[in-house]
Residue frames relative to the residue before (quaternion, step in Angstrom):
aa qw qx qy qz dx dy dz
M 1.0000 0.0000 0.0000 0.0000 0.00 0.00 0.00
S 0.6535 0.5266 -0.3263 0.4349 3.53 1.08 -0.51
E 0.4569 0.6791 -0.4547 0.3511 3.52 1.24 0.07
A 0.4278 -0.6907 0.5239 0.2559 3.54 -0.99 0.82
V 0.4175 -0.6887 0.5325 0.2603 3.53 -0.98 0.87
Q 0.2286 -0.7846 0.5629 0.1234 3.53 -0.67 1.06
R 0.4999 -0.6362 0.4977 0.3126 3.49 -1.12 0.68
T 0.3115 -0.7364 0.5673 0.1971 3.46 -0.98 0.86
V 0.1553 -0.7754 0.6091 0.0603 3.50 -0.87 0.91
V 0.2074 -0.7782 0.5856 0.0919 3.53 -0.78 1.08
K 0.0902 -0.7864 0.6100 0.0376 3.54 -0.87 0.98
I 0.0001 0.7793 -0.6255 0.0377 3.53 -0.82 1.07
N 0.8421 -0.1412 0.0478 0.5184 3.56 -0.61 1.18
G 0.7635 -0.3795 0.1995 0.4829 3.57 0.87 0.86
F 0.6094 0.5154 -0.3657 0.4788 3.62 1.26 -0.14
V 0.2542 -0.7616 0.5798 0.1385 3.50 -0.94 0.89
L 0.1484 -0.7845 0.5989 0.0618 3.56 -0.81 1.05
H 0.1365 -0.7780 0.6106 0.0571 3.52 -0.80 1.06
R 0.5950 -0.5375 0.4445 0.3993 3.54 -1.25 0.37
P 0.4611 -0.7015 0.4546 0.2977 3.61 -0.75 0.93
R 0.4221 -0.6734 0.5475 0.2620 3.53 -1.19 0.63
L 0.3008 -0.7980 0.5023 0.1429 3.57 -0.71 1.07
T 0.5000 0.6764 -0.4279 0.3307 3.60 1.16 -0.36
P 0.6805 0.4605 -0.3256 0.4677 3.69 0.75 -0.79
V 0.6234 0.5356 -0.3466 0.4520 3.60 1.04 -0.67
F 0.6675 0.4888 -0.2988 0.4756 3.59 0.93 -0.89
I 0.6294 0.5186 -0.3360 0.4711 3.59 1.03 -0.73
A 0.6520 0.5061 -0.3179 0.4666 3.60 0.94 -0.83
I 0.6527 0.5050 -0.3169 0.4674 3.60 0.96 -0.86
A 0.6575 0.5035 -0.3093 0.4675 3.60 0.95 -0.87
L 0.6485 0.5167 -0.3179 0.4598 3.59 1.00 -0.80
V 0.6595 0.4925 -0.3066 0.4780 3.59 0.93 -0.87
A 0.6500 0.5096 -0.3200 0.4641 3.61 0.96 -0.82
T 0.6560 0.5074 -0.3114 0.4640 3.59 0.95 -0.85
L 0.6611 0.4939 -0.3082 0.4732 3.58 0.90 -0.86
S 0.6365 0.5230 -0.3299 0.4610 3.59 1.01 -0.75
L 0.6594 0.5011 -0.3081 0.4681 3.58 0.94 -0.85
V 0.6404 0.5112 -0.3268 0.4709 3.59 1.00 -0.77
F 0.6493 0.5130 -0.3195 0.4616 3.59 0.96 -0.81
V 0.6663 0.4895 -0.3062 0.4719 3.59 0.88 -0.91
W 0.6440 0.5174 -0.3256 0.4600 3.60 0.94 -0.84
S 0.6696 0.4916 -0.3138 0.4599 3.61 0.89 -0.86
R 0.6369 0.5124 -0.3330 0.4701 3.62 1.02 -0.70
L 0.6392 0.5126 -0.3289 0.4695 3.60 0.99 -0.78
Q 0.6426 0.5100 -0.3250 0.4705 3.57 0.98 -0.77
A 0.6481 0.5128 -0.3194 0.4636 3.59 0.97 -0.81
I 0.6531 0.5018 -0.3152 0.4716 3.60 0.95 -0.81
N 0.6484 0.5068 -0.3211 0.4686 3.60 0.96 -0.81
L 0.6454 0.5071 -0.3221 0.4717 3.59 1.01 -0.75
E 0.6302 0.5225 -0.3386 0.4639 3.59 1.02 -0.72
Y 0.6348 0.5101 -0.3289 0.4781 3.59 1.02 -0.75
D 0.6502 0.5088 -0.3183 0.4659 3.60 0.96 -0.83
I 0.6460 0.5149 -0.3206 0.4634 3.58 0.95 -0.85
S 0.6516 0.5137 -0.3140 0.4614 3.58 0.93 -0.87
R 0.6541 0.5062 -0.3130 0.4669 3.60 0.95 -0.86
I 0.6763 0.4867 -0.2964 0.4668 3.60 0.91 -0.89
E 0.6247 0.5219 -0.3446 0.4676 3.61 1.03 -0.70
G 0.6270 0.5228 -0.3313 0.4730 3.60 1.05 -0.70
L 0.6425 0.5074 -0.3203 0.4766 3.58 1.01 -0.78
I 0.6413 0.5174 -0.3264 0.4633 3.58 0.97 -0.80
R 0.6432 0.5157 -0.3269 0.4620 3.61 0.95 -0.84
S 0.6881 0.4684 -0.3010 0.4653 3.60 0.84 -0.90
D 0.6363 0.5137 -0.3358 0.4675 3.62 1.04 -0.66
N 0.6395 0.5124 -0.3325 0.4669 3.61 1.01 -0.74
E 0.6343 0.5114 -0.3316 0.4755 3.59 1.04 -0.71
E 0.6363 0.5169 -0.3220 0.4735 3.58 1.04 -0.78
I 0.6322 0.5217 -0.3310 0.4675 3.61 0.99 -0.76
K 0.6532 0.5033 -0.3193 0.4669 3.60 0.93 -0.85
R 0.6554 0.5095 -0.3110 0.4628 3.58 0.96 -0.86
L 0.6835 0.4780 -0.2917 0.4683 3.59 0.92 -0.87
T 0.6118 0.5366 -0.3508 0.4633 3.61 1.06 -0.67
L 0.6473 0.5061 -0.3088 0.4791 3.57 0.99 -0.83
E 0.6579 0.5068 -0.3106 0.4624 3.58 0.98 -0.82
V 0.6240 0.5217 -0.3354 0.4754 3.61 1.04 -0.72
A 0.6522 0.5089 -0.3197 0.4620 3.57 0.94 -0.85
H 0.6635 0.4939 -0.3083 0.4698 3.58 0.99 -0.79
L 0.7000 0.4743 -0.2816 0.4536 3.60 0.84 -0.95
G 0.7207 0.4408 -0.2511 0.4724 3.59 1.10 -0.58
S 0.4285 0.7095 -0.4761 0.2938 3.61 1.20 0.05
H 0.5589 -0.6423 0.4228 0.3103 3.56 -1.03 0.88
Q 0.6309 0.5387 -0.3422 0.4413 3.59 0.99 -0.75
R 0.6615 0.4978 -0.3112 0.4667 3.59 0.92 -0.84
I 0.6665 0.4966 -0.3104 0.4613 3.59 0.89 -0.90
E 0.6464 0.5080 -0.3243 0.4679 3.59 0.98 -0.80
G 0.6416 0.5204 -0.3223 0.4623 3.62 0.97 -0.81
L 0.6596 0.4944 -0.3066 0.4759 3.59 0.96 -0.82
A 0.6450 0.5220 -0.3287 0.4510 3.57 0.97 -0.81
R 0.6838 0.4731 -0.2946 0.4710 3.59 0.96 -0.80
Q 0.7437 0.4289 -0.2413 0.4525 3.61 0.79 -0.97
E 0.7975 0.3396 -0.1835 0.4636 3.60 0.61 -1.06
L 0.7625 0.3472 -0.2013 0.5074 3.60 1.00 -0.73
G 0.4091 -0.7390 0.4539 0.2837 3.59 1.22 -0.23
L 0.3732 0.7252 -0.4985 0.2937 3.60 1.11 0.53
R 0.0996 -0.7746 0.6218 0.0594 3.55 -1.25 0.49
L 0.6363 -0.5125 0.3943 0.4207 3.54 -1.28 0.25
P 0.5174 -0.6479 0.4495 0.3324 3.64 -1.01 0.67
A 0.5129 -0.6113 0.5061 0.3272 3.54 -1.19 0.63
P 0.6632 -0.5287 0.3382 0.4077 3.61 -1.18 0.47
G 0.7008 0.4669 -0.2925 0.4531 3.63 0.96 -0.60
Q 0.6168 0.5819 -0.3471 0.4005 3.60 1.18 -0.27
I 0.6525 0.4941 -0.3229 0.4753 3.62 1.16 -0.27
R 0.0104 0.7820 -0.6219 0.0396 3.56 -0.84 1.03
R 0.3251 -0.7407 0.5597 0.1800 3.50 -1.00 0.85
V 0.1760 -0.7639 0.6142 0.0907 3.52 -0.97 0.90
D 0.1798 -0.8035 0.5610 0.0851 3.56 -0.74 1.06
């Protein structure tokens, strides 16, 4: 058992065949696997960012529609005709008589 295992060398027509070294093969496989994982991870991140962008664009669209609706409501609520109608109906106000207006200089 204490005998050292000798490498066998095969010679065919003057060519010498050695046992292949597996370390470079394993390194190449590990490198390809690592690069593949990095590529897949980057694609997943890009897809997630696209989903986030799409969701945020939808929020922006709905907020812009809300702004347009609120702007229209402000214009309606601030109209002079509506305010005058409310003043006459709910507060009982009326236009001043000709003698009630005085100018101050």
